[in-house]
C-alpha positions as CSV (number, residue, x, y, z in Angstrom):
1,M,-22.3,23.9,6.2
2,T,-18.5,23.3,5.3
3,G,-16.8,21.3,2.8
4,R,-17.0,21.4,-0.9
5,V,-20.1,23.9,-1.0
6,Q,-19.2,26.7,-3.3
7,G,-19.0,26.5,-7.1
8,V,-20.9,23.2,-7.0
9,G,-24.5,24.2,-7.3
10,F,-25.0,24.2,-3.7
11,R,-27.1,27.6,-3.1
12,P,-29.5,26.6,-6.2
13,T,-29.8,23.2,-4.9
14,V,-30.8,24.5,-1.5
15,H,-32.9,27.2,-2.9
16,R,-35.0,24.5,-5.2
17,L,-35.3,22.4,-2.3
18,A,-36.5,24.9,0.4
19,V,-39.3,26.4,-2.0
20,S,-40.5,22.7,-2.8
21,L,-40.9,22.0,0.9
22,Q,-42.4,25.5,1.6
23,L,-39.7,26.7,3.7
24,T,-38.7,30.4,4.0
25,G,-35.5,31.8,5.0
26,F,-32.2,32.7,3.1
27,V,-29.0,31.0,2.2
28,W,-25.1,32.7,1.1
29,N,-22.0,31.9,0.7
30,D,-19.2,32.9,3.3
31,T,-15.5,32.0,3.9
32,R,-16.4,29.1,6.2
33,G,-18.6,27.9,3.6
34,V,-22.6,28.0,3.0
35,T,-24.8,29.6,5.8
36,I,-28.7,28.4,5.7
37,E,-31.5,30.0,7.6
38,L,-34.6,27.9,7.4
39,Q,-38.3,28.7,8.9
40,G,-41.2,26.3,8.6
41,Q,-42.7,23.2,10.0
42,A,-40.2,21.0,11.8
43,G,-40.7,17.8,10.0
44,R,-40.3,19.7,7.0
45,I,-36.8,21.1,7.9
46,D,-35.7,17.6,9.0
47,E,-36.7,16.3,5.6
48,F,-35.0,19.4,4.1
49,L,-31.7,18.0,5.9
50,T,-32.0,14.8,5.1
51,R,-32.3,15.5,1.3
52,L,-29.7,17.9,1.1
53,T,-27.4,15.6,2.7
54,S,-28.3,12.5,0.6
55,T,-30.5,12.4,-2.4
56,D,-30.4,15.7,-3.4
57,R,-27.2,16.9,-2.9
58,P,-25.3,18.1,-6.0
59,P,-23.1,15.8,-7.6
60,L,-19.7,17.7,-7.1
61,A,-20.6,18.6,-3.4
62,R,-19.0,17.3,-0.5
63,I,-20.6,18.2,3.1
64,E,-17.5,18.0,5.7
65,S,-19.5,19.2,8.7
66,C,-23.2,20.7,9.6
67,R,-24.0,22.5,12.3
68,V,-27.3,23.4,13.5
69,Q,-28.7,26.4,15.7
70,T,-32.5,27.1,16.8
71,L,-33.3,30.8,16.4
72,P,-36.3,32.8,17.3
73,T,-39.0,32.9,14.7
74,D,-39.1,35.7,12.0
75,E,-42.9,36.7,11.1
76,S,-41.9,38.9,8.1
77,E,-40.1,36.3,6.3
78,R,-42.3,35.3,3.1
79,D,-39.9,33.8,0.8
80,F,-36.7,31.8,0.9
81,V,-34.1,33.9,-1.3
82,I,-30.1,33.9,-2.4
83,Q,-28.4,36.4,-0.6
84,A,-25.1,38.3,-1.8
85,S,-21.9,36.4,-0.7
86,R,-19.9,37.7,2.4
87,S,-16.0,37.8,2.4
88,D,-15.5,38.7,6.1
89,G,-14.0,36.1,8.5
90,A,-11.2,33.4,8.5
91,V,-11.5,31.3,5.6
92,H,-12.8,27.6,6.1
93,S,-14.5,27.2,2.8
94,E,-13.1,24.4,0.0
95,V,-12.2,25.6,-3.2
96,S,-13.8,23.2,-5.9
97,A,-11.7,21.3,-8.2
98,D,-11.9,21.7,-12.5
99,T,-14.1,18.9,-13.6
100,A,-14.6,17.5,-17.0
101,V,-17.6,18.6,-19.3
102,C,-20.7,16.9,-18.2
103,E,-23.3,15.0,-20.4
104,D,-26.0,17.5,-20.2
105,C,-23.5,20.0,-21.8
106,R,-22.2,17.7,-24.2
107,R,-25.8,17.0,-25.1
108,E,-26.6,20.9,-25.7
109,M,-23.5,21.4,-27.6
110,K,-24.4,18.9,-30.0
111,D,-27.8,20.4,-30.2
112,R,-28.4,22.9,-33.3
113,R,-31.3,24.5,-31.8
114,D,-29.3,25.2,-28.6
115,F,-27.6,28.6,-28.5
116,R,-24.6,27.1,-27.3
117,Y,-24.5,24.7,-30.1
118,R,-20.4,23.9,-30.5
119,Y,-19.4,26.1,-28.3
120,P,-16.1,25.3,-26.8
121,F,-16.5,26.9,-23.3
122,I,-20.0,25.5,-22.5
123,N,-20.3,24.8,-18.8
124,C,-23.0,24.6,-15.6
125,T,-22.8,24.3,-12.1
126,N,-21.9,20.6,-12.3
127,C,-18.8,20.9,-14.6
128,G,-16.1,23.0,-16.1
129,P,-13.2,25.5,-14.6
130,R,-12.8,26.1,-11.0
131,Y,-9.6,26.4,-9.4
132,S,-8.0,27.2,-12.4
133,I,-9.8,30.4,-12.7
134,I,-10.7,31.5,-9.0
135,K,-8.1,34.2,-7.8
136,T,-10.1,34.6,-4.2
137,I,-12.9,33.1,-2.5
138,P,-15.9,33.0,-2.0
139,Y,-16.6,31.9,-5.7
140,D,-18.3,34.6,-7.2
141,R,-17.8,35.6,-10.9
142,P,-15.8,38.7,-9.5
143,N,-13.3,36.7,-8.1
144,T,-12.6,34.7,-11.1
145,T,-10.9,35.4,-14.6
146,M,-14.5,35.2,-15.9
147,S,-15.1,38.9,-14.6
148,V,-14.0,40.4,-17.6
149,F,-16.7,38.8,-19.5
150,P,-20.2,40.4,-19.0
151,M,-22.8,38.1,-19.2
152,C,-25.4,38.7,-22.1
153,Q,-29.2,38.9,-21.4
154,R,-29.6,35.2,-22.2
155,C,-26.9,33.9,-19.8
156,A,-27.6,36.4,-17.2
157,G,-31.5,35.1,-17.1
158,Q,-30.3,31.6,-16.9
159,Y,-27.7,32.7,-14.0
160,R,-30.5,34.2,-12.2
161,D,-33.4,31.2,-12.8
162,V,-33.3,29.2,-10.0
163,T,-35.0,26.3,-12.0
164,D,-32.0,26.4,-14.5
165,R,-29.2,24.2,-14.3
166,R,-26.7,27.4,-14.7
167,F,-28.4,29.2,-11.8
168,H,-25.1,30.8,-10.3
169,A,-22.8,28.9,-12.3
170,Q,-20.0,31.5,-12.3
171,P,-18.2,30.2,-15.7
172,V,-21.8,30.7,-17.5
173,A,-21.1,32.3,-21.1
174,C,-22.0,31.7,-24.6
175,P,-20.5,32.8,-28.0
176,A,-22.4,35.9,-27.7
177,C,-20.7,37.1,-24.7
178,G,-17.7,34.7,-23.6
179,P,-14.4,33.7,-24.3
180,K,-13.5,32.7,-28.0
181,V,-10.4,30.8,-29.7
182,W,-8.3,31.2,-32.7
183,L,-5.5,29.7,-34.2
184,A,-2.0,31.7,-34.8
185,D,1.2,30.9,-36.1
186,R,4.7,31.0,-34.6
187,A,5.0,34.7,-34.5
188,G,1.7,35.0,-32.9
189,E,-0.2,36.2,-36.2
190,T,-3.9,35.2,-36.4
191,L,-4.3,32.4,-39.1
192,T,-8.0,31.6,-38.5
193,T,-10.8,33.0,-35.8
194,G,-14.2,31.6,-35.1
195,S,-14.7,28.2,-33.5
196,D,-15.6,25.9,-36.8
197,E,-12.8,27.5,-38.7
198,T,-10.3,27.3,-36.0
199,I,-11.1,24.1,-34.7
200,G,-11.3,22.5,-38.2
201,E,-7.8,23.9,-39.6
202,T,-6.3,22.5,-36.3
203,A,-7.6,19.1,-36.8
204,R,-6.3,19.3,-40.4
205,M,-2.8,20.5,-39.3
206,L,-2.6,17.5,-37.2
207,R,-3.7,15.2,-39.9
208,Q,-0.9,16.4,-41.9
209,G,1.9,15.6,-38.8
210,R,2.1,19.0,-37.6
211,I,2.8,19.6,-33.8
212,L,0.1,22.1,-32.3
213,A,0.0,23.8,-28.9
214,I,-3.5,23.9,-27.5
215,K,-4.6,25.6,-24.7
216,G,-6.9,23.8,-22.5
217,L,-8.4,24.0,-19.0
218,G,-5.0,24.2,-16.9
219,G,-2.6,25.1,-19.5
220,F,-1.2,24.3,-23.0
221,H,-0.8,20.8,-24.4
222,L,1.6,19.9,-27.2
223,A,-0.4,17.6,-29.5
224,C,0.5,15.5,-32.7
225,D,-1.2,12.3,-34.0
226,A,-0.2,9.4,-32.2
227,F,-0.3,7.0,-35.1
228,N,2.4,9.4,-36.7
229,H,5.8,7.7,-35.8
230,D,7.5,10.5,-37.6
231,A,5.7,13.4,-35.8
232,V,6.3,11.7,-32.5
233,L,10.2,11.9,-33.0
234,E,10.2,15.5,-34.1
235,L,7.9,16.7,-31.2
236,R,10.5,14.3,-28.9
237,R,13.2,16.4,-30.6
238,R,11.9,19.9,-30.2
239,K,10.2,19.6,-26.9
240,R,13.5,17.8,-25.6
241,R,12.3,14.9,-24.3
242,D,14.1,11.9,-25.7
243,H,12.7,8.9,-23.7
244,K,10.0,9.8,-21.0
245,P,6.3,8.4,-22.2
246,F,4.1,10.7,-23.3
247,A,0.2,10.9,-22.6
248,L,-2.5,10.2,-24.9
249,M,-6.2,11.2,-25.5
250,A,-8.7,9.8,-27.2
251,A,-12.4,10.6,-27.4
252,S,-14.0,7.6,-26.2
253,V,-13.3,4.3,-24.1
254,V,-14.3,2.3,-27.1
255,E,-11.1,3.8,-28.9
256,V,-9.0,3.4,-26.1
257,R,-9.9,-0.1,-25.8
258,K,-8.5,-0.4,-29.6
259,H,-4.8,0.0,-28.1
260,A,-5.0,-0.8,-24.2
261,V,-6.4,-3.3,-21.9
262,V,-9.8,-1.3,-19.9
263,D,-11.3,-3.1,-17.2
264,S,-14.0,-1.7,-15.1
265,A,-12.1,0.0,-12.6
266,A,-10.3,1.7,-15.1
267,E,-13.0,2.7,-17.5
268,R,-14.8,4.4,-14.3
269,A,-11.7,6.3,-13.7
270,L,-11.4,7.5,-17.4
271,T,-15.1,8.6,-17.2
272,S,-15.2,10.1,-14.0
273,P,-15.4,13.7,-13.3
274,E,-11.6,14.2,-12.6
275,S,-10.9,12.6,-16.0
276,P,-7.2,11.7,-15.0
277,I,-4.5,10.2,-17.3
278,V,-4.8,6.3,-16.5
279,L,-2.0,3.9,-17.1
280,L,-3.1,0.6,-18.9
281,P,-1.8,-2.3,-20.3
282,R,-0.7,-2.0,-23.5
283,R,-2.7,-4.1,-26.4
284,E,-0.4,-6.2,-29.0
285,G,-0.5,-4.8,-32.5
286,S,-1.8,-1.4,-31.6
287,P,-0.9,1.3,-34.5
288,I,0.3,3.8,-31.8
289,A,3.5,5.0,-32.8
290,P,6.4,2.8,-30.8
291,A,8.1,6.5,-30.3
292,V,5.1,7.3,-27.8
293,A,6.5,5.2,-24.9
294,Q,9.0,2.8,-25.7
295,G,10.7,0.6,-23.1
296,V,7.3,0.1,-21.1
297,D,4.4,-1.9,-21.2
298,S,1.6,0.5,-20.7
299,L,0.2,3.4,-22.1
300,G,-1.4,6.5,-20.5
301,F,-4.7,7.7,-21.8
302,M,-7.2,10.1,-20.8
303,L,-10.6,11.3,-22.4
304,C,-11.5,14.4,-23.8
305,Y,-12.4,16.6,-20.9
306,T,-13.2,19.9,-22.0
307,P,-15.9,21.2,-24.5
308,L,-12.9,22.2,-27.1
309,H,-11.1,18.6,-26.9
310,H,-14.6,17.2,-27.8
311,L,-15.1,19.4,-30.8
312,L,-11.7,18.8,-32.0
313,F,-11.8,15.0,-32.0
314,A,-15.1,15.4,-33.5
315,E,-13.5,16.1,-36.5
316,G,-12.3,12.7,-37.2
317,L,-9.5,12.4,-34.9
318,D,-8.5,9.1,-33.1
319,V,-5.6,9.4,-30.9
320,L,-3.5,12.6,-30.1
321,V,-0.2,12.8,-28.1
322,M,-1.2,15.4,-25.1
323,T,2.0,16.2,-23.5
324,S,2.4,19.3,-21.4
325,A,3.4,22.1,-23.0
326,N,6.9,23.1,-21.4
327,L,10.5,22.5,-22.4
328,S,12.3,19.6,-20.5
329,D,11.1,19.8,-16.7
330,E,10.1,23.2,-16.6
331,P,6.7,24.3,-15.2
332,L,3.7,24.1,-17.5
333,I,3.3,27.2,-19.7
334,C,-0.9,28.4,-19.5
335,R,-0.2,32.0,-20.6
336,N,-0.8,32.9,-24.3
337,D,2.2,35.4,-24.7
338,L,4.6,33.0,-22.8
339,A,3.9,30.0,-24.8
340,L,4.7,31.8,-28.1
341,E,7.8,33.1,-26.3
342,R,9.1,29.6,-25.1
343,L,7.0,27.3,-27.7
344,G,7.6,29.1,-30.6
345,D,10.7,26.6,-31.9
346,V,8.0,23.4,-30.7
347,A,4.8,24.1,-32.1
348,D,3.8,24.6,-35.7
349,A,0.8,26.7,-34.5
350,F,-1.1,27.9,-31.3
351,L,-4.8,27.1,-30.7
352,M,-5.5,30.0,-28.4
353,H,-8.3,31.1,-26.3
354,D,-9.0,34.4,-24.0
355,R,-10.1,32.8,-20.7
356,E,-7.1,33.5,-18.4
357,I,-5.7,30.3,-16.4
358,Y,-5.1,31.6,-13.1
359,R,-3.5,28.5,-11.6
360,Q,-1.7,26.2,-14.1
361,V,-2.7,22.7,-13.2
362,D,-1.3,19.6,-14.8
363,D,-2.9,16.2,-15.6
364,S,-3.3,13.9,-13.0
365,I,-2.2,10.3,-13.5
366,V,-3.6,7.1,-11.8
367,Y,-3.3,3.6,-12.3
368,F,-4.7,0.3,-10.6
369,V,-3.2,-2.4,-8.4
370,G,-5.9,-5.0,-8.6
371,D,-9.0,-2.9,-8.4
372,E,-7.4,-0.2,-6.2
373,R,-6.6,2.9,-7.5
374,V,-3.6,4.3,-6.8
375,V,-3.1,8.3,-7.6
376,L,0.6,8.9,-9.0
377,R,0.3,12.3,-9.5
378,R,-2.3,14.6,-7.9
379,A,-3.3,17.4,-9.9
380,R,-6.3,18.5,-12.2
381,G,-9.5,17.3,-11.0
382,Y,-8.4,16.5,-7.4
383,V,-6.4,19.8,-6.1
384,P,-6.9,21.6,-4.0
385,T,-9.7,19.0,-2.2
386,P,-8.4,18.5,1.2
387,I,-7.9,15.4,2.9
388,L,-9.7,15.9,6.4
389,M,-8.3,14.6,9.7
390,E,-10.2,13.5,12.5
391,D,-8.6,15.9,14.8
392,A,-8.0,19.5,14.3
393,S,-4.6,21.3,14.3
394,S,-4.4,24.0,16.8
395,L,-1.8,25.7,14.6
396,E,-1.2,26.7,11.2
397,I,1.5,24.4,8.8
398,L,3.2,24.3,5.9
399,A,5.1,21.2,4.7
400,A,7.5,22.1,2.3
401,G,7.6,18.8,0.4
402,A,10.8,16.9,-0.9
403,D,12.7,18.1,-4.1
404,M,11.6,15.7,-6.8
405,K,8.2,15.7,-8.0
406,N,7.3,18.2,-5.5
407,T,4.0,18.7,-3.9
408,F,3.6,21.0,-0.6
409,C,0.7,20.9,1.9
410,L,-1.1,23.6,4.3
411,V,-2.8,22.5,7.3
412,K,-5.9,24.1,8.8
413,G,-7.9,23.2,11.3
414,N,-8.7,19.7,10.1
415,Q,-7.7,20.0,6.8
416,L,-4.7,18.9,4.6
417,I,-4.6,21.2,1.8
418,L,-2.5,19.6,-0.7
419,S,-0.8,21.6,-3.5
420,E,-1.0,20.6,-7.4
421,H,2.0,18.5,-8.9
422,I,5.0,21.2,-9.1
423,G,7.7,19.4,-10.3
424,D,11.9,19.1,-9.4
425,L,13.0,22.0,-7.7
426,E,16.9,21.9,-9.0
427,D,15.1,23.6,-12.0
428,A,15.3,27.4,-11.3
429,E,11.8,28.1,-12.8
430,V,10.3,25.4,-11.1
431,Y,11.7,26.4,-7.7
432,H,10.2,30.1,-8.4
433,H,7.2,28.7,-9.2
434,Y,6.8,26.8,-6.0
435,R,7.7,29.9,-3.9
436,D,4.8,31.8,-5.8
437,S,2.2,28.7,-5.5
438,I,2.9,28.4,-1.8
439,R,2.3,32.2,-1.7
440,H,-1.1,31.5,-3.6
441,L,-2.4,28.7,-1.9
442,A,-1.5,30.3,1.4
443,G,-3.4,33.5,0.3
444,L,-6.5,31.8,-1.0
445,F,-7.1,30.0,2.3
446,E,-5.6,32.8,4.3
447,V,-3.1,30.2,5.8
448,T,-0.2,31.9,8.0
449,P,2.0,28.8,9.0
450,S,3.5,29.0,12.2
451,V,5.4,26.0,11.7
452,V,7.0,24.5,8.7
453,A,7.9,20.7,8.4
454,C,10.8,19.9,5.9
455,D,12.8,17.2,4.9
456,L,15.8,16.0,7.0
457,H,18.3,16.6,3.8
458,P,20.1,19.6,4.3
459,G,20.9,20.1,0.7
460,Y,17.2,20.1,-0.8
461,F,16.2,23.3,-2.0
462,S,12.7,22.5,0.0
463,T,14.5,22.3,3.0
464,Q,16.5,25.6,2.6
465,Y,13.3,27.3,2.0
466,A,11.8,26.2,4.9
467,K,14.9,27.6,7.1
468,S,14.5,30.6,5.0
469,R,11.5,31.7,6.5
470,P,11.4,34.2,9.5
471,G,9.6,33.7,12.5
472,V,8.6,30.1,12.2
473,R,9.1,26.7,14.3
474,V,11.0,24.3,11.4
475,I,10.6,20.5,12.1
476,E,12.9,18.3,10.1
477,V,11.3,15.0,9.3
478,Q,12.9,11.8,7.9
479,H,11.9,11.1,4.3
480,H,11.1,7.8,4.6
481,W,9.0,8.0,7.7
482,A,7.3,11.0,6.0
483,H,6.6,8.2,3.1
484,I,4.8,5.9,5.7
485,A,2.8,8.6,7.7
486,S,1.5,10.2,4.6
487,V,-0.3,6.8,3.6
488,L,-1.3,6.7,7.4
489,A,-2.9,10.0,6.9
490,E,-4.2,9.2,3.8
491,H,-6.0,6.2,5.3
492,G,-7.3,8.1,8.4
493,L,-5.1,6.0,10.8
494,A,-2.5,7.0,13.5
495,G,-0.6,3.9,13.7
496,P,1.9,2.3,14.7
497,V,2.0,0.0,12.0
498,I,5.1,-2.0,10.4
499,G,6.0,0.0,7.0
500,I,8.2,-1.4,4.5
501,E,9.5,1.6,2.1
502,C,11.1,1.1,-0.9
503,D,12.9,4.3,-2.8
504,G,15.7,5.8,-4.3
505,T,17.0,8.1,-2.4
506,G,16.3,9.5,1.6
507,Y,18.7,11.0,3.6
508,G,18.8,9.0,7.1
509,T,19.7,10.0,10.7
510,D,23.0,8.4,10.4
511,G,24.0,10.3,7.8
512,A,23.7,7.4,5.1
513,I,21.5,7.5,2.3
514,W,18.4,5.3,3.0
515,G,16.4,3.6,0.5
516,C,14.8,0.4,1.5
517,E,13.6,0.8,4.9
518,C,11.8,-1.5,7.7
519,M,9.9,0.5,10.3
520,V,7.5,0.5,13.1
521,A,5.6,4.2,12.8
522,S,3.1,6.3,13.7
523,L,2.3,9.9,13.1
524,T,4.4,10.9,15.9
525,Q,7.7,8.8,16.1
526,F,9.2,6.0,14.2
527,R,11.8,3.0,14.7
528,R,13.8,1.6,12.3
529,F,14.6,-2.0,12.9
530,G,16.0,-3.3,9.5
531,H,17.1,-2.3,6.2
532,L,19.1,-3.2,3.1
533,A,22.4,-3.8,3.8
534,Y,24.5,-0.9,3.2
535,Y,26.6,-0.7,-0.3
536,P,29.0,2.0,-1.5
537,L,27.7,4.3,-4.0
538,A,30.1,6.7,-6.2
539,G,29.4,10.1,-7.9
540,G,26.5,11.8,-6.1
541,D,23.6,12.8,-8.3
542,K,25.4,10.8,-11.2
543,A,24.8,7.7,-9.2
544,S,20.7,8.0,-10.3
545,K,21.5,8.4,-13.4
546,E,24.5,5.9,-14.6
547,A,23.4,2.3,-13.7
548,V,27.1,1.2,-13.7
549,R,28.0,2.9,-10.5
550,P,25.3,1.3,-8.2
551,L,26.5,-2.2,-9.9
552,L,30.1,-1.7,-9.3
553,G,29.3,-0.6,-5.7
554,L,27.1,-3.9,-5.0
555,L,29.9,-5.9,-6.8
556,K,32.6,-5.0,-4.8
557,Q,30.3,-5.0,-1.6
558,A,29.4,-8.7,-2.6
559,Y,33.1,-10.0,-3.5
560,G,35.0,-7.9,-1.2
561,A,38.6,-8.2,-1.2
562,D,38.2,-11.0,-3.9
563,F,36.6,-8.3,-6.4
564,R,38.8,-7.9,-9.4
565,L,37.4,-5.5,-12.0
566,D,39.1,-7.2,-15.0
567,E,37.2,-10.3,-13.9
568,F,33.8,-8.6,-14.6
569,A,34.8,-6.8,-18.0
570,W,32.5,-9.1,-19.6
571,L,29.2,-7.6,-17.8
572,L,30.7,-4.0,-17.1
573,E,31.8,-3.4,-20.4
574,R,28.7,-4.1,-22.0
575,I,27.0,-1.4,-19.9
576,E,30.0,1.4,-19.8
577,P,32.4,0.7,-22.8
578,D,35.0,3.4,-21.5
579,T,37.3,1.3,-19.2
580,D,39.2,4.4,-18.0
581,K,35.7,5.4,-16.5
582,L,35.2,1.7,-15.0
583,R,38.6,1.9,-13.2
584,L,38.0,5.8,-12.0
585,I,34.8,4.7,-10.3
586,D,36.3,1.4,-9.0
587,Q,39.4,3.4,-7.3
588,Q,36.9,6.1,-6.1
589,I,35.1,3.4,-4.0
590,D,38.2,2.1,-2.9
591,K,39.5,5.5,-1.8
592,R,35.9,6.7,-0.3
593,L,36.2,9.9,-2.6
594,N,32.6,11.5,-3.0
595,V,31.3,7.9,-2.0
596,V,28.1,7.4,0.1
597,S,26.9,4.4,2.1
598,T,23.3,3.7,0.6
599,S,20.6,1.1,1.1
600,S,18.4,2.5,-2.0
601,L,16.5,-0.2,-3.4
602,G,16.0,1.9,-6.4
603,R,19.9,1.9,-7.4
604,V,19.4,-2.1,-7.0
605,F,16.7,-2.1,-9.7
606,D,19.0,0.3,-12.1
607,A,21.8,-2.2,-11.5
608,V,19.7,-5.5,-12.3
609,A,18.0,-3.7,-15.3
610,A,21.7,-3.2,-16.5
611,M,22.7,-6.6,-16.1
612,L,19.7,-7.8,-18.1
613,G,20.6,-5.5,-21.1
614,L,17.5,-3.3,-20.5
615,G,20.0,-0.1,-20.4
616,G,22.5,1.7,-18.6
617,F,21.3,5.1,-18.1
618,N,18.3,6.6,-16.7
619,H,17.2,9.4,-19.1
620,F,14.4,10.3,-16.6
621,D,13.8,9.4,-13.0
622,A,12.9,5.5,-12.6
623,Q,13.4,4.7,-16.4
624,L,15.4,1.2,-15.9
625,P,13.2,0.0,-12.6
626,M,10.2,0.9,-15.3
627,A,11.8,-1.1,-18.1
628,L,12.6,-3.9,-15.4
629,E,8.6,-3.9,-14.4
630,S,7.4,-4.3,-17.9
631,L,9.3,-7.7,-18.4
C-alpha cells in the first residue's frame, strides 16, 4: 500500500485488525509505503481489506494505491507480527505532515492521574510532529530528531503494546525521558526550568506587556498580548514590520467568535488537524488592538495546536499575537542559538525547548469564498502531502517556482510534492534557504530531476538557479499560464479551459509585463486572446510600491497628447507631495526611460486605492489592493 501510510498509526491498525480476524502474516514499512502479508480464510482477508480502506483506516492515513498479489501458503506461520522497517529501494512513500494535538492527548494532559499530566510534548499516532522532525525515511524514531531521547520503560511499553494508541508512535515521550522547556533571557541565561514554572512565568510576562519568543512545532513565534496596543506597536518597531497584519492565536472557537465572524466552514478549518490561520471578518467593537491589522476588515486567527500552546493559554490568556519569529522577510527561525542571536533585540525572553526542529515550517493560511476553502499559504499541516496526478511522469522534475512567495515542486511518478512556503527570493538568506530546501526535499524523496521548469522572466533568481543546474533540460514557462495550469492540476483537469488571470507582474512572451490576461489554456499549451490594454509603467521595482507611478501611466494613456500634469495637481499631489518627483516621472514616461508596457491589474488596484485616499505606498505586497477590498 502506498500513500500517507507512515507515521499515522498504520502498522498498529493493520496488526490489530489482522489479529481480530485471526489472520497470520506480517507488516513492515519500506521506502514505497507499507507491505502486508496475510494468510487466512479468503473471506476474512477480503473483510480486512475493506475495513482497512474504510471504517478502520487511521484518521491521518491516506491510501493512494493497494496492489494485491497471491502467494503460496506458509504452514509455519502462527502469528501476525510487525517486522523491522526496510530502507532499500526507490522512495515512493509519503511523509506525513505535522498535525495539531488530538482530543485524546489533550484529555490525558489534563488528567492528574496520567503520567503525562501537563506535559508540553504529549503526542500519539494521531497527532504531533512529523515532517518538522524527520531526517530521512522510513519514518522511524532513529531517523528523527527524537533519536536523542531514549524512551523510558513506561513509554517503551506503550510503544511496543499493539493495543495502545502510542504503539510505534515515533515521537512518544514523557517528563521522565522526553524534551523539556525552560525560559531564558536575551543573553541565553536560564530564568526558570520545569514546565509549570516556565509556562507560568511566560504567561505572567505576556500579561505585563512583554514580548516573548516561543518555540513551537515548526519554528519560533514572537508573541504579545493582542489587547495591549502599546505592546503590539513595540513588536512592530522591533520586528521592523510596520504595516503587515499579525496573526492571532486563541484557545477556543468561543473566544475567536468574540472578535470575528466564524461560520461552520471556518470552524471546521480552525479545528481541523491542519489547524491553519483562517482569515475571518472582523467584528465591530472587538478589543483587539487596532495595530494588529490596520487598513483591512479581517483578522487571521488560529487555535492552539501544540500541547505547549494549550498549557500557556490555560494560564488565563485570551488572545495573543503569534507572528513568525524573523526580521522583515528573512526565513523563519527554528534553532535556539539562532533565535538568541537574531532576536535578542526583539524578544524580552525566550520560551525554549530541546526537541530539534529539522525543517522549519510556517503556519498555513486559508480563507473562504462562500463555503469553499482557498489556501493562501500551504505549509504546516499540509506539507509535504503530495497532490496526485492521474498519469505518472516518466521523468523526475523540479519546478523552481517564482521569486515572490516562492514554493517549489518536485515531480516523482504521479506525485506533485510541494515545498512549504519559502518566501521572497530577493532576500539573500531566503535564497540560501530556498537552495537548501530543494536539496533537503529532493534527498528525502530521492528525486534527481532531469528536467527543471522555471519562470520565463530572465531576471528571477529562481530562473537563474534553474539555469545553473548542470546536466538538466530547462523549460521556461510563462508566468500566467503557470497560474492557470496550477489550478487545472489542483483539480485534476487537463483542459483546455478559458482562464482569466489577474496579477501584478509576469513576464510576457512579447517582452511586456503582463498582469490581466484572458487565455485558452491546457496543461500543454495556451493561447492569449485578450488582455487589459497596455499602459506605461515607470520605475522598475518602485512601480510596485509607489501608487503614483501606475496612476500617472494610466492618466497619460487615457488622455494621450491632451494630458497636462498641472491639471491633475489636485489629485496627484495628495498622493505624492513632491512636485519635482511628479515632473520627473512624467518626463520619464515621455522619454521611455526605465519604462515598461504593462497590463497589470494589480497596479490598477494600487492607482484606484490611491485616488480614493487609502494610501500611496505598498509597505507590503498588495497592501493597497487589500485596503480597497476592505471597503
